[in-house]
C-alpha positions as CSV (number, residue, x, y, z in Angstrom):
1,M,-161.3,40.8,-141.6
2,M,-162.1,38.5,-138.7
3,K,-165.4,37.4,-137.2
4,I,-165.0,38.0,-133.5
5,L,-167.2,36.9,-130.6
6,I,-166.9,39.0,-127.4
7,T,-168.2,37.8,-124.0
8,S,-168.4,40.8,-121.7
9,I,-169.2,41.7,-118.1
10,V,-170.0,45.2,-119.4
11,D,-173.2,46.3,-121.3
12,I,-171.7,48.5,-124.0
13,E,-175.1,50.1,-124.5
14,Q,-175.0,51.5,-121.0
15,T,-171.3,51.9,-120.4
16,A,-169.9,54.0,-123.3
17,H,-166.8,55.0,-121.4
18,G,-164.3,52.2,-120.8
19,R,-161.8,49.7,-122.1
20,L,-164.2,47.7,-124.2
21,Y,-165.8,50.7,-125.7
22,R,-162.4,52.0,-126.9
23,L,-161.5,48.5,-128.3
24,L,-164.8,48.3,-130.2
25,R,-164.2,51.8,-131.6
26,Y,-161.1,50.5,-133.3
27,L,-162.2,47.0,-134.2
28,A,-165.9,47.5,-135.3
29,P,-165.1,49.3,-138.6
30,K,-162.7,46.5,-139.6
31,H,-164.2,43.3,-138.3
32,E,-167.5,41.5,-137.9
33,I,-168.3,41.5,-134.2
34,T,-170.9,39.9,-131.9
35,V,-171.0,40.8,-128.2
36,I,-172.7,38.6,-125.6
37,S,-173.1,40.6,-122.3
38,I,-175.1,41.1,-119.2
39,R,-178.1,43.5,-119.4
40,D,-177.2,46.6,-117.3
41,W,-180.9,47.4,-116.6
42,W,-180.2,49.2,-113.3
43,K,-178.6,52.1,-115.0
44,A,-181.8,52.8,-117.0
45,G,-182.8,55.5,-114.6
46,Q,-179.6,57.5,-114.9
47,K,-178.7,60.0,-117.5
48,S,-177.7,58.2,-120.7
49,V,-173.9,58.0,-120.9
50,G,-174.4,57.7,-124.6
51,E,-176.5,60.8,-125.0
52,G,-175.2,62.9,-127.9
53,N,-172.5,60.3,-128.7
54,R,-172.7,59.8,-132.4
55,E,-169.6,57.7,-132.3
56,L,-171.3,55.2,-129.9
57,D,-174.4,55.1,-132.2
58,E,-172.1,54.2,-135.2
59,I,-170.4,51.5,-133.2
60,L,-173.7,50.0,-132.1
61,K,-174.9,49.8,-135.7
62,K,-171.9,47.7,-136.6
63,V,-172.0,45.3,-133.6
64,E,-174.6,42.6,-132.9
65,I,-175.4,42.6,-129.3
66,K,-176.9,39.6,-127.4
67,H,-177.9,39.9,-123.7
68,L,-177.7,37.0,-121.3
69,T,-181.3,37.9,-120.2
70,E,-183.8,40.7,-120.5
71,K,-185.0,40.1,-117.0
72,K,-184.2,42.5,-114.1
73,A,-181.6,40.3,-112.4
74,S,-178.3,41.3,-110.7
75,P,-175.1,40.9,-112.7
76,V,-174.2,38.0,-110.3
77,I,-177.4,36.2,-111.1
78,Q,-177.0,36.8,-114.8
79,E,-173.5,35.4,-114.7
80,L,-174.6,32.3,-112.8
81,Y,-177.5,31.6,-115.2
82,S,-175.2,32.0,-118.1
83,F,-174.6,28.2,-118.2
84,K,-178.0,28.0,-119.7
85,T,-178.5,31.4,-121.4
86,A,-175.0,31.6,-123.0
87,S,-175.3,28.1,-124.4
88,S,-178.7,28.9,-126.0
89,I,-177.3,32.2,-127.5
90,L,-174.4,30.3,-129.0
91,K,-176.7,28.0,-130.9
92,D,-178.6,30.9,-132.3
93,I,-175.6,32.7,-133.6
94,N,-173.8,29.7,-135.2
95,Y,-170.8,29.9,-132.9
96,K,-168.7,27.6,-135.1
97,S,-168.4,30.3,-137.7
98,F,-166.3,32.7,-135.5
99,D,-162.5,33.1,-136.0
100,A,-161.6,34.2,-132.5
101,H,-163.1,34.9,-129.1
102,L,-162.4,37.8,-126.6
103,N,-163.5,37.1,-123.0
104,Y,-163.7,40.7,-121.6
105,N,-163.3,40.6,-117.8
106,S,-166.0,38.0,-117.2
107,L,-165.9,34.8,-115.2
108,V,-168.8,32.5,-115.6
109,S,-170.3,33.5,-119.0
110,G,-166.8,33.8,-120.4
111,Y,-165.9,30.3,-119.1
112,V,-169.1,28.8,-120.7
113,V,-168.4,30.4,-124.1
114,T,-164.6,29.7,-123.9
115,K,-165.2,26.0,-123.3
116,K,-167.8,25.7,-126.0
117,L,-165.7,27.4,-128.6
118,K,-162.6,25.5,-127.6
119,G,-164.4,22.3,-128.6
120,A,-165.0,23.8,-132.0
121,G,-161.3,24.7,-132.4
122,I,-161.8,28.5,-131.7
123,K,-159.3,30.1,-129.4
124,T,-159.7,32.7,-126.7
125,V,-158.0,35.9,-125.7
126,Y,-158.9,36.6,-122.0
127,D,-158.8,40.3,-121.1
128,V,-158.6,40.7,-117.3
129,A,-159.1,44.4,-116.6
130,D,-159.5,44.0,-112.8
131,D,-158.6,41.9,-109.9
132,L,-161.9,39.9,-110.1
133,P,-161.7,37.6,-107.1
134,E,-160.9,40.6,-104.8
135,M,-163.8,42.6,-106.4
136,I,-166.1,39.7,-105.5
137,K,-164.8,39.8,-101.8
138,T,-165.7,43.5,-101.6
139,S,-168.8,43.7,-103.8
140,P,-171.9,45.3,-102.2
141,Q,-174.0,43.4,-104.6
142,I,-173.1,40.1,-102.8
143,P,-174.3,39.4,-99.2
144,S,-171.3,39.9,-96.8
145,F,-171.5,36.4,-95.5
146,M,-171.1,35.0,-99.1
147,R,-168.1,37.2,-100.2
148,P,-165.2,35.0,-98.9
149,V,-166.8,31.9,-100.5
150,G,-167.5,33.9,-103.6
151,G,-163.9,35.1,-103.8
152,F,-162.7,31.6,-103.5
153,I,-164.9,30.4,-106.3
154,G,-164.1,33.4,-108.4
155,Q,-160.4,32.6,-108.1
156,A,-161.0,29.0,-109.2
157,V,-163.0,30.1,-112.2
158,L,-160.5,32.7,-113.1
159,D,-157.7,30.0,-113.0
160,E,-159.9,27.8,-115.3
161,N,-160.4,30.7,-117.7
162,I,-156.7,31.3,-117.9
163,K,-156.0,27.7,-118.4
164,N,-158.5,27.5,-121.3
165,S,-157.3,30.7,-123.0
166,E,-154.6,31.0,-125.5
167,V,-153.5,34.5,-124.5
168,V,-154.3,36.6,-121.4
169,T,-154.1,40.4,-121.4
170,V,-154.2,42.6,-118.3
171,A,-154.3,46.4,-117.8
172,G,-151.2,46.6,-115.6
173,R,-148.0,45.2,-114.4
174,Y,-149.1,44.4,-110.9
175,L,-152.1,42.4,-112.1
176,K,-149.7,40.4,-114.3
177,E,-147.7,39.6,-111.2
178,E,-150.8,38.6,-109.4
179,L,-151.9,36.1,-112.1
180,K,-148.5,34.4,-112.4
181,S,-149.0,32.9,-115.8
182,P,-146.6,32.9,-118.8
183,K,-149.6,33.6,-121.0
184,V,-150.1,37.1,-119.6
185,K,-149.3,40.2,-121.6
186,V,-149.8,43.9,-120.3
187,I,-152.0,46.0,-122.6
188,P,-152.7,49.1,-120.5
189,N,-155.6,51.5,-120.5
190,G,-155.2,54.7,-122.4
191,V,-157.0,57.8,-123.7
192,D,-158.2,59.4,-127.0
193,T,-156.3,62.7,-126.8
194,D,-158.3,64.1,-129.6
195,I,-161.4,63.8,-127.4
196,F,-159.9,64.4,-124.0
197,R,-158.3,67.9,-124.3
198,Y,-158.6,71.0,-122.4
199,A,-161.6,73.0,-123.4
200,P,-161.3,76.6,-122.4
201,Q,-164.7,77.9,-121.4
202,N,-166.3,80.0,-118.7
203,D,-169.9,79.1,-119.2
204,L,-169.9,75.8,-117.3
205,R,-168.1,77.3,-114.3
206,Q,-170.6,80.2,-114.3
207,D,-173.6,77.8,-114.7
208,L,-172.3,75.8,-111.8
209,S,-171.6,79.0,-109.7
210,L,-168.0,78.1,-109.4
211,D,-166.9,81.7,-110.2
212,E,-163.4,82.4,-109.1
213,A,-163.1,79.5,-106.7
214,F,-160.3,76.9,-106.8
215,V,-162.1,73.7,-107.9
216,V,-161.0,70.2,-107.0
217,G,-162.9,67.5,-108.8
218,Y,-163.6,63.9,-109.1
219,M,-165.0,62.3,-112.3
220,G,-166.2,58.7,-112.2
221,A,-168.5,56.2,-110.7
222,L,-169.0,56.4,-106.9
223,R,-168.3,52.7,-106.2
224,E,-167.0,50.8,-103.2
225,W,-163.4,51.4,-104.1
226,I,-163.8,55.2,-104.0
227,D,-163.1,57.0,-100.6
228,L,-164.1,60.6,-100.6
229,E,-164.2,60.9,-96.8
230,P,-160.7,62.2,-96.3
231,V,-161.3,64.7,-99.1
232,F,-164.4,66.1,-97.4
233,K,-162.4,66.5,-94.2
234,A,-159.6,68.3,-96.2
235,V,-162.1,70.6,-97.9
236,K,-163.6,71.5,-94.4
237,D,-160.2,72.7,-93.2
238,A,-158.9,74.2,-96.5
239,K,-162.1,76.3,-97.2
240,E,-161.0,78.5,-94.2
241,K,-157.9,79.5,-96.1
242,I,-159.0,79.7,-99.7
243,D,-162.2,80.0,-101.9
244,L,-162.7,76.3,-102.5
245,K,-165.2,74.1,-104.3
246,F,-165.5,70.4,-104.7
247,L,-167.0,69.1,-107.9
248,I,-168.2,65.5,-108.0
249,V,-169.3,64.1,-111.4
250,G,-170.6,60.6,-111.2
251,G,-173.3,58.4,-109.8
252,E,-174.1,54.8,-108.8
253,E,-174.6,53.3,-105.3
254,G,-172.2,55.7,-103.4
255,Y,-174.1,58.9,-104.5
256,K,-176.4,59.0,-101.5
257,K,-173.7,58.0,-99.0
258,N,-171.3,60.7,-100.1
259,K,-174.0,63.4,-100.0
260,E,-174.5,62.3,-96.4
261,L,-170.7,62.6,-95.8
262,A,-170.6,66.1,-97.2
263,A,-173.4,67.1,-94.8
264,K,-171.6,65.3,-91.9
265,Y,-168.4,67.5,-92.5
266,G,-170.3,70.7,-93.1
267,V,-169.2,71.2,-96.7
268,E,-172.6,70.9,-98.5
269,K,-172.2,74.5,-99.8
270,E,-168.7,73.8,-101.1
271,T,-169.6,70.5,-102.7
272,L,-171.5,70.1,-106.1
273,F,-172.9,66.7,-106.9
274,I,-173.6,66.6,-110.6
275,G,-174.4,62.9,-111.0
276,A,-173.7,60.9,-114.2
277,V,-173.2,63.0,-117.4
278,P,-173.1,62.0,-121.1
279,Y,-169.8,60.8,-122.2
280,T,-169.4,63.7,-124.7
281,K,-169.6,66.1,-121.8
282,V,-166.8,64.6,-119.7
283,P,-164.0,66.6,-121.1
284,E,-166.0,69.8,-120.4
285,Y,-166.4,68.9,-116.7
286,I,-162.8,68.0,-116.3
287,S,-161.8,71.3,-117.9
288,A,-163.9,73.1,-115.3
289,M,-161.6,71.6,-112.6
290,D,-158.4,73.1,-111.4
291,A,-157.1,69.8,-109.8
292,C,-158.4,66.3,-110.3
293,L,-158.7,63.5,-107.8
294,I,-158.2,59.7,-107.8
295,P,-159.3,59.1,-104.2
296,F,-159.1,55.2,-104.2
297,R,-159.5,53.1,-101.1
298,K,-156.1,51.4,-100.6
299,N,-156.5,47.7,-101.2
300,K,-155.7,44.9,-103.6
301,V,-158.3,46.0,-106.1
302,S,-157.1,49.6,-106.3
303,D,-153.4,48.6,-106.2
304,N,-153.9,46.3,-109.2
305,S,-156.0,48.8,-111.2
306,C,-155.0,51.0,-114.1
307,P,-157.6,53.9,-113.9
308,L,-158.9,55.4,-117.1
309,K,-159.5,58.7,-115.3
310,L,-155.7,59.1,-114.7
311,F,-155.0,59.4,-118.5
312,E,-158.2,61.4,-119.2
313,Y,-157.3,64.0,-116.5
314,M,-153.7,64.3,-117.8
315,S,-154.9,64.5,-121.4
316,C,-157.0,67.5,-120.4
317,E,-153.9,69.2,-118.9
318,K,-155.0,68.9,-115.3
319,P,-152.7,68.3,-112.3
320,V,-153.7,65.1,-110.5
321,I,-153.8,64.2,-106.8
322,S,-154.1,60.4,-106.3
323,T,-154.0,57.9,-103.6
324,R,-150.6,56.2,-103.6
325,I,-151.5,53.0,-105.3
326,N,-149.1,50.6,-106.9
327,E,-150.1,50.8,-110.6
328,V,-150.6,54.6,-110.7
329,E,-147.1,55.1,-109.2
330,H,-145.5,52.7,-111.6
331,I,-147.1,54.4,-114.6
332,V,-146.7,58.1,-113.8
333,G,-144.2,58.4,-110.9
334,D,-143.7,62.0,-109.9
335,R,-145.7,63.5,-112.8
336,I,-148.7,63.7,-110.3
337,L,-149.1,64.5,-106.6
338,Y,-150.1,61.9,-103.9
339,A,-152.3,62.1,-100.8
340,S,-154.2,59.7,-98.6
341,T,-155.0,61.5,-95.3
342,P,-157.0,64.6,-94.8
343,E,-153.9,66.5,-93.9
344,E,-152.1,65.4,-97.1
345,Y,-155.1,66.2,-99.3
346,K,-155.3,69.7,-97.7
347,G,-151.6,70.3,-98.2
348,Q,-151.7,69.3,-101.9
349,I,-154.8,71.3,-102.6
350,L,-153.3,74.4,-101.0
351,R,-150.0,73.8,-102.8
352,L,-151.6,73.7,-106.2
353,N,-153.8,76.7,-105.4
354,N,-150.8,78.8,-104.5
355,D,-148.6,77.7,-107.4
356,D,-149.9,78.5,-110.9
357,K,-146.6,77.5,-112.4
358,M,-146.7,74.0,-110.9
359,R,-150.3,73.5,-112.1
360,N,-149.4,74.6,-115.7
361,V,-146.2,72.4,-115.8
362,L,-148.0,69.3,-114.4
363,G,-150.8,69.8,-116.8
364,S,-148.9,70.4,-120.1
365,E,-146.2,67.8,-119.4
366,G,-149.0,65.3,-118.4
367,R,-150.7,65.7,-121.7
368,V,-147.4,65.2,-123.6
369,F,-146.7,62.1,-121.6
370,V,-150.0,60.3,-122.2
371,K,-150.1,61.3,-125.9
372,E,-146.7,59.7,-126.5
373,N,-147.3,56.6,-124.4
374,Y,-151.0,55.9,-123.8
375,E,-152.9,56.8,-126.9
376,W,-155.8,54.3,-127.5
377,A,-155.1,54.2,-131.3
378,G,-151.8,52.3,-130.6
379,I,-152.9,50.3,-127.6
380,T,-155.9,48.8,-129.5
381,K,-153.6,47.6,-132.3
382,D,-152.0,45.3,-129.6
383,F,-155.5,43.8,-129.0
384,E,-156.0,43.2,-132.7
385,T,-152.5,41.6,-132.9
386,A,-153.4,39.2,-129.9
387,L,-156.7,38.3,-131.6
388,D,-155.0,37.7,-134.9
389,S,-152.5,35.4,-133.2
390,V,-155.3,33.1,-132.1
391,K,-157.3,33.4,-135.3
392,K,-158.8,30.1,-136.5
393,K,-156.9,28.7,-139.5
394,A,-158.8,28.2,-142.7
395,A,-159.6,24.5,-143.3
C-alpha cells in the first residue's frame, strides 16, 4: 500500500466521469489517497453527475479531499492563489508522510506541491491529459487580451513541472511528441466495458419522442472545442430526405449558444437538448442513438486530445462520426467514419441511415477493439506502476 497525494485541476466530487475518476476507482481500494483540487462551484446548479452513482460514493468515502478554496472564484484564480492555499494545506496534512505525488493536469497548484514535496524527497508523476498552454490560449474563462501571455506563461510553468517530475504521462502519442521529453510515457484513456455497453430499450426513445427516427447524437460538455454548427447545417439538409433527430446530451457554457444555432438553422424541432445527466445514465442515452458524433473544432487542442467519448461510444456498439483529428485517426483508423463540413456530415449520416449492415459491423467490431485494447482495468495498472516506480524508499 502507498500513501499517495494527488494534485488535481478537476474536482472529483463534481466531475465523476473522466480520467482521474477512473484512476481513483482502481487506486482507492488499495492505497491511502488525499486529493488537493479546485472547488468546481459553478457546476452546483447543474444536475449532479454523481446522482445515483454508488461507485462514486464509495470512492469518496475512501479519499480525503482538500479544496484550494471554498470561495466562488474561477479555476484560474484558484490556481493562481494556490501558492498560498496549497502550502497551507500541505502543512495541515503532514506532507512529508506521503510516498508519491501525482500531479493531475494542473499547472500552478501542481507546481507548488511538486516543489514542496521534492524538498522532502517525495517524487512526482505528472499526468498531462491535455495541451494545457493551448487550452489557456482559447479559454473563454480568460479575457481575450490576456490569452497569448497566459499561454506563454502556461508553457513556462508546464516546462518547470516536467523538469521537476520524475515521470510524465500523457493520454496520446501526439501530445508526447509535443512535449519533447524523454520522461514522457503514453498512458491512453479508456473505458469500462462492463458499464458502457449497449442497453436495448425503447422507453427512453419513446419518452424523448424519438419514435422511429434515425438519431444522431452528441454526448459531452459543450465547451469551446466543440463545433456543432456544421452538424446543424447537415441536419437541416438531411431532414428533407429522412426522418432525423439530433440528440445533444451535455451542458456547460456552450448550451445557450448551441440552442441559438439550432434555431438559426431551423432545426429546433429536430434537435433535443437534454443538458447534463447523471453518470449512471450516460450509457442509456448513448444506446438511444443510432450514430454518435465527435464534432471537435480542428486545432492543436483537439489534435492532441484522446477523447473518452470515442471509447464509450464504441463500447456501446455505436458507429462513430468524428472530425478528422490526429489522435483519433491514430487510435482507430478506419474503424469509424470522418466528417468536418456540413456536406460530409450529411453524407455520412445518410450513409449510415441507409446501411444497417455497416452500422452493425462498425458497432460490434468497435466494441471488440476497445475491449481488447482500451479497458481501464489494464490502463490504470500502468499508472500504479508509474507511481510505484517513484515511491519513496523506506529510511
